[in-house]
N, C-alpha and C positions, 0 to 999 in steps of 0.2 A: 682428541675429538670426542665430544659428548655422544653418548648412546641415545639416539632419539627414537621414540615410538611414533610412527606416522599412521594416522587413520586415513582410510580412503576418503577423499573429498571429491565432489562432483567437478567436472571440468571447468565450471564457472561457479562462483560463490552463489549464484542465483539458480542453479540447476536442481536443487533439492525438490522433490515432489511436494506440491502444496497439499495442505491438509484438506481432506474433503469434509465439509461441514454440513450437517443437516439443518435445515431452516424450519422454524416454526411459523414464520410469517410469510415467507416467499417460497412456496413449494417448488420442487423440481429445479432448484438452483445447484449448479455444479461449478466449482472453482477449479481452474486449470491454468497452465502456462499459456500465455498468449502466443499466437502463431502469426507469421507474416500476413497470412490471409485475413486476419482479424482487423487489420488497420483501417479498412474501409468502414467496418461496422463501428469501430471506436470513433472515427472521425465524425460519424453521424450524430453523436451526442456529446463529444468531448468539448467541454467549456474551457479547458486549459489552453487549447490551441496547440500548435506545434505538431510534432511527429513522434510517435512512440517507437520508431524503428530501432533505435539503439537499445532501448530497454528490452524490446522483444528479442532482438538478436542475442543479447547477453543473458536471457532467461530471467530477467528481473521485472517482468510485467505479468501480472495475473489478470485473468478475466473471469467474470461471472456469466454463466450461460443459463438461459431458461428456454427449453424446447429448441435447442440448437441455435439460439439467437443470443449474441453477445449483448448484455444489458448493462455492464459496468466493468471498470478496470481499476487496478491500482498498480503503481510501480514504485520501485525504490532503488537507491544507489547503495551498493554494499559497503562502501567506505565514504559516504557522502558528506559527513560533517565531523570533524575532529577524529577521523578514522572509524567512526561508528556508522552503522547503516542508517539511512535517512529515507523515510517514506516521503516520496516527492509528489506523487499524483494519486488522486482518488476521485473518481467521477462515476455517477450512476445516471443512466438515461432518465429524463424527467418523469416519464410515466411509471417508472419502477421505484421511485424514491419512497422512503418511509416504510420500507418492508424489511429492513435489517440487512440488506445486501452489502452496503458499505462496511458495516460492522463485520460481516463474514470475511470480506476481503482483507480488512485490517488484521483480523485474527490469523488469516492464512499467511500474510506477510510476517506477522510476529513469529509464526511457526517456522518460517523459512529463513529469516534474517539471522546472521551470526555476528556476535559481538557482545559487549557488556550491556549495551542498551540500544533500543531503537528510538530514533528521534523523528520529530515532525513539527510542523507549525500550521497555524490557521489564523484567519482574520478574526478580530474581536466580534464581528457581526455574524460569524458562521457558527451558530449555536448547535447545529446538527453535528458538525465535526467535533466540537468541544464535548458534546454528550457522548459520542462514540469513544473518544479518548478516556474520559472519566469513567464510563461504564466498563472499560477494559483495563482499568487500573493504571492508566497513564497519570503522570503528575505534571503539573504546569511548572516549568523550570525557568521561565523568563518571558520578557516581552520587550518589543521595540515600539514605542509610541509614535504614531504618525508616519511610519515608514512606508506604507503602501500608497500607491498612486491616488487612491480615494481618500487618503488621510487617516485610514483606519490603523489600529494597532495590530501588530502580529504577535500572537501568543505562541510560545515554544513549549513542546511537550516531550516527555521521555517515558519509556517503560523499560524495566529491567528485563533482560533476556536470560533465561535459565539454561541456555545451551551454548 
């Protein structure tokens, strides 16, 4: 039997503490793991629909708070696509957009996800998401033309994880 060295891992692949980031454009933003009690706040601005209960329970959902108010969230699946982590949802309350909060959440997910690379996708018309990805060093790895209900193309992105 091989001699294996085992490092302590959190109880869930998503339980690592998120990186606290200072914001130059959105003051007083704190990034933390979502809690069950955050679901109502998230539902108030969530354009993705659905329920984040599973991501919250597994520790794979982060929220951005300003003055104790949840203003954005991001979630991921630890082995979402080809065994690699997949950033699945990213949403900022409309009044808080354009302040760098989504970028902070993506950076926090990048710091928490484990694997060779973190993957995600966005529609061809979603220039804000594309800019976040390129600004953070993600590369476009493919696209599926006309795959979305509105006929738009889905762009796929990846960033290497150094941990």
